C-alpha positions in Angstrom: -12.0 -37.2 -31.0 -12.5 -40.7 -29.7 -15.7 -42.3 -30.9 -17.5 -44.3 -28.2 -17.8 -48.0 -28.9 -18.8 -51.2 -27.1 -15.3 -51.4 -25.7 -16.1 -48.3 -23.6 -19.1 -49.9 -21.8 -18.6 -50.3 -18.1 -18.8 -53.5 -16.1 -22.5 -54.1 -15.4 -22.2 -57.0 -13.1 -24.8 -57.0 -10.4 -27.3 -54.9 -12.4 -30.5 -55.9 -14.1 -31.8 -54.7 -17.4 -35.0 -55.1 -19.5 -35.0 -54.6 -23.3 -38.3 -54.5 -25.2 -38.3 -55.8 -28.7 -35.0 -57.7 -28.0 -35.5 -60.4 -30.6 -34.1 -58.4 -33.6 -32.4 -55.2 -34.8 -31.4 -52.6 -32.3 -33.0 -54.4 -29.4 -31.1 -57.7 -30.1 -27.8 -55.8 -30.3 -28.6 -53.9 -27.2 -29.5 -57.0 -25.2 -26.4 -58.9 -26.2 -24.1 -55.9 -25.3 -25.7 -55.6 -21.9 -25.5 -59.3 -21.2 -21.8 -59.4 -22.3 -21.1 -56.5 -19.9 -22.5 -58.6 -17.0 -26.1 -57.4 -16.6 -28.8 -59.8 -15.9 -30.9 -59.1 -19.0 -34.6 -59.8 -19.6 -35.6 -60.0 -23.3 -39.2 -58.7 -23.5 -40.6 -59.9 -26.9 -44.0 -60.2 -28.5 -43.4 -63.5 -30.4 -42.4 -66.4 -28.1 -40.7 -68.4 -30.9 -38.6 -65.4 -32.1 -37.9 -64.6 -28.5 -36.6 -68.1 -27.8 -34.3 -67.9 -30.8 -33.0 -64.6 -29.6 -32.5 -66.1 -26.1 -30.5 -68.9 -27.6 -28.4 -66.6 -29.7 -27.4 -64.5 -26.7 -26.6 -67.6 -24.7 -24.3 -68.8 -27.5 -22.6 -65.4 -27.9 -22.3 -64.6 -24.2 -21.8 -68.0 -22.4 -22.6 -67.8 -18.7 -24.7 -64.7 -19.0 -27.9 -64.5 -17.0 -30.6 -64.1 -19.7 -34.4 -64.3 -19.2 -37.3 -64.2 -21.6 -40.7 -62.6 -21.0 -43.5 -62.3 -23.5 -44.6 -58.7 -23.9 -47.4 -57.6 -26.3 -47.4 -53.8 -26.3 -50.6 -53.7 -28.3 -52.6 -55.1 -25.5 -52.6 -53.3 -22.1 -53.7 -56.4 -20.2 -50.7 -58.3 -21.7 -48.5 -55.3 -20.7 -49.8 -55.7 -17.1 -49.1 -59.4 -17.1 -45.6 -58.9 -18.5 -44.8 -56.2 -15.9 -45.8 -58.7 -13.1 -43.6 -61.4 -14.7 -40.7 -59.0 -15.1 -40.9 -57.9 -11.5 -40.6 -61.6 -10.4 -37.8 -62.3 -12.9 -35.7 -59.4 -11.6 -36.3 -60.2 -7.9 -37.5 -56.8 -7.2 -34.5 -55.0 -8.6 -34.5 -53.2 -12.0 -31.6 -50.8 -12.9 -32.3 -50.2 -16.6 -35.4 -50.3 -18.8 -34.8 -49.9 -22.5 -38.1 -49.0 -24.3 -36.9 -50.1 -27.7 -39.7 -52.0 -29.4 -41.7 -50.3 -32.1 -43.5 -50.4 -35.4 -43.3 -48.0 -38.4 -45.5 -46.8 -41.2 -48.3 -49.3 -40.8 -51.6 -49.2 -42.5 -54.4 -48.1 -40.2 -54.7 -50.7 -37.6 -55.8 -50.7 -33.9 -54.6 -52.3 -30.8 -56.6 -54.7 -28.6 -57.7 -51.6 -26.6 -58.8 -49.7 -29.7 -55.8 -47.3 -30.1 -54.2 -46.4 -33.4 -51.5 -49.1 -33.6 -48.4 -47.0 -33.9 -49.3 -44.6 -31.1 -50.6 -47.6 -29.1 -47.4 -49.6 -29.4 -44.7 -47.0 -29.6 -46.0 -44.7 -26.9 -48.9 -46.0 -24.8 -47.6 -49.5 -24.4 -44.2 -48.3 -23.2 -45.9 -45.6 -21.1 -47.9 -48.3 -19.2 -45.0 -50.7 -18.9 -42.7 -48.1 -17.5 -45.3 -46.9 -14.9 -46.0 -50.5 -13.9 -42.3 -51.2 -13.4 -41.7 -48.1 -11.2 -42.0 -50.2 -8.0 -38.9 -52.1 -8.9 -37.0 -49.3 -10.7 -34.3 -47.8 -8.5 -34.8 -50.0 -5.5 -31.1 -50.6 -5.2 -29.7 -47.2 -6.3 -30.1 -45.0 -9.4 -32.0 -46.5 -12.3 -32.5 -45.5 -15.9 -35.3 -45.5 -18.5 -34.0 -45.1 -22.1 -36.8 -44.7 -24.7 -36.1 -44.9 -28.4 -37.3 -42.1 -30.6 -36.5 -41.3 -34.3 -35.3 -38.5 -36.6 -39.0 -38.6 -37.7 -40.0 -36.9 -34.5 -38.9 -33.6 -36.1 -41.9 -33.6 -38.4 -44.3 -34.9 -35.7 -47.3 -33.1 -34.2 -49.3 -34.2 -31.2 -53.1 -33.9 -31.9 -54.6 -34.7 -28.5 -58.1 -34.6 -30.1 -57.3 -37.2 -32.8 -54.8 -39.7 -31.3 -56.9 -42.6 -32.7 -56.8 -41.1 -36.2 -60.6 -40.9 -36.4 -60.3 -37.8 -38.6 -57.9 -39.0 -41.3 -54.8 -41.2 -41.2 -51.4 -40.9 -42.6 -49.0 -43.7 -41.8 -45.9 -41.5 -41.7 -47.7 -38.7 -39.8 -48.8 -41.3 -37.2 -45.3 -42.7 -36.9 -43.8 -39.2 -36.4 -46.4 -38.4 -33.8 -45.6 -41.5 -31.8 -41.9 -40.8 -31.9 -42.5 -37.2 -30.8 -44.6 -38.7 -28.0 -41.5 -40.8 -26.9 -39.5 -37.6 -26.4 -42.3 -35.8 -24.6 -42.7 -38.8 -22.3 -39.0 -38.8 -21.5 -39.1 -35.1 -20.7 -42.0 -35.4 -18.4 -40.7 -38.5 -16.7 -37.5 -36.7 -16.0 -39.4 -33.7 -14.6 -41.6 -35.9 -12.3 -38.7 -38.0 -11.1 -36.7 -34.9 -10.1 -39.7 -33.3 -8.4 -40.3 -36.5 -6.3 -36.5 -37.0 -5.6 -36.8 -40.5 -7.2 -33.5 -42.0 -8.2 -34.5 -42.4 -11.8 -32.8 -40.9 -14.9 -35.0 -40.6 -18.1 -33.1 -40.4 -21.4 -33.8 -41.0 -25.1 -31.9 -42.1 -28.1 -32.3 -42.7 -31.8 -30.5 -45.0 -34.2 -30.2 -42.8 -37.3 -30.7 -44.7 -40.5 -30.0 -48.3 -39.5 -30.7 -51.6 -41.1 -33.4 -53.3 -39.1 -36.7 -55.1 -39.8 -38.7 -52.1 -38.6 -39.7 -50.9 -42.1 -40.9 -54.3 -43.4 -44.0 -54.9 -41.3 -46.0 -52.1 -42.9 -45.7 -53.3 -46.5 -46.4 -56.9 -45.5 -49.5 -55.9 -43.5 -50.7 -53.7 -46.5 -50.4 -56.7 -48.8 -47.3 -55.4 -50.7 -44.5 -58.0 -50.2 -42.6 -56.4 -53.1 -42.4 -53.2 -51.0 -40.9 -55.1 -48.1 -38.3 -56.5 -50.5 -37.6 -53.0 -51.7 -37.2 -51.8 -48.1 -34.6 -54.5 -47.5 -32.7 -53.3 -50.6 -32.3 -49.8 -49.0 -30.1 -51.4 -46.4 -27.3 -50.7 -48.8 -27.6 -47.0 -47.7 -27.9 -47.6 -44.0 -25.6 -48.5 -41.2 -25.7 -51.9 -39.5 -27.8 -52.4 -36.4 -24.6 -53.0 -34.5 -23.7 -49.3 -35.0 -27.2 -48.0 -34.8 -27.5 -49.4 -31.3 -24.6 -47.4 -30.0 -26.6 -44.3 -29.0 -29.0 -46.5 -27.0 -26.1 -48.2 -25.2 -24.4 -44.8 -24.6 -27.6 -43.5 -23.0 -28.0 -46.6 -21.0 -24.5 -46.9 -19.6 -22.7 -43.5 -19.7 -22.1 -42.7 -16.0 -22.5 -39.0 -16.3 -25.4 -38.8 -18.7 -27.8 -36.3 -17.3 -31.6 -36.8 -17.3 -33.4 -35.6 -20.4 -30.4 -36.3 -22.6 -31.1 -37.4 -26.2 -28.4 -39.2 -28.2 -28.0 -40.2 -31.8 -25.4 -40.8 -34.5 -22.8 -38.0 -34.8 -22.4 -37.8 -38.6 -24.3 -36.9 -41.8 -27.2 -35.2 -40.1 -27.4 -37.8 -37.3 -27.9 -40.6 -39.8 -24.8 -42.7 -39.0 -21.7 -43.0 -36.8 -20.9 -43.1 -33.2 -23.1 -41.6 -30.5 -23.3 -37.9 -29.7 -25.9 -35.5 -28.4 -28.9 -35.3 -30.8 -31.1 -32.4 -31.7 -34.7 -32.2 -30.6 -37.4 -30.2 -32.3 -39.1 -27.3 -30.6 -42.2 -29.4 -30.2 -40.2 -32.0 -28.3 -39.3 -29.3 -25.7 -42.8 -28.1 -25.1 -43.3 -29.0 -21.4 -47.0 -27.9 -21.5 -47.6 -30.5 -24.2 -45.5 -33.0 -22.3 -47.7 -32.6 -19.2 -50.9 -32.7 -21.3 -49.8 -35.9 -23.1 -48.9 -37.5 -19.8 -52.3 -36.8 -18.4 -54.1 -38.1 -21.5 -51.9 -41.2 -21.7 -52.7 -41.9 -18.0 -56.4 -41.6 -18.8 -56.2 -43.8 -21.9 -54.2 -46.5 -20.2 -55.9 -46.4 -16.8 -52.7 -45.6 -15.0 -52.6 -43.1 -12.2 -51.1 -39.8 -13.5 -49.4 -39.0 -10.2 -47.6 -42.4 -9.8 -44.3 -40.6 -10.3 
């Protein structure tokens, strides 16, 4: 069977895409591939200096491409609002694709500017608020897509609506798995609401398997264990490169016939590596009652109207 690759991406000329966390890893590969395919691409990055380096790298690799840079701090809802306003201006009122890629993993207990547990706040709530704020420009010129990155870790995740801020105990991997499960429940509920309102929006999800990125280094550094960050880098010998790990995301973002609610990951070795294929979701990721409840709670926490979609 033919394995989908970057060569299979369609011409994206005339479209506009936003990629969060586009300065490294899966996000950087995704942004470059979209730009090379002709999409006007906005890099939404927290660190301006790293964002500028990423911007320059894409311009060198894809001469003539239309690349923009917007600062986005998903750990601060006021900054998310500012970024959404800036993005809306940069895309001239038209957004065809939003890739919710940025994330953190296995951090010590930290809190966002708004007091949320950091992993849940960045991985889920920040992207939830960003997506809802960008709805006015999503799909203004035809069908649009929102692709949100989850993880194999979602399979061990549980949503505890009464303890989202980890006030009753914290486990860094438990919190990470919860945030990745939240990404899939968000996708499922966004799909349901878009269909119910006849909005031209397709919500999908993807995961990169075991890929070599910087995702696992922040936790050890923040915990004061630089040796652990070096050890994490050594594990890249057992992972696939980000250039392969980004394929499920790009597949979800550009496959013409991809239905809403689809979830893609690597096809080989228990979804840890290889080209893109349909991925397995846990039973908890298919719980639509929880998806609705999480949406309502996320709306309350972020101050976004629950019925905006």
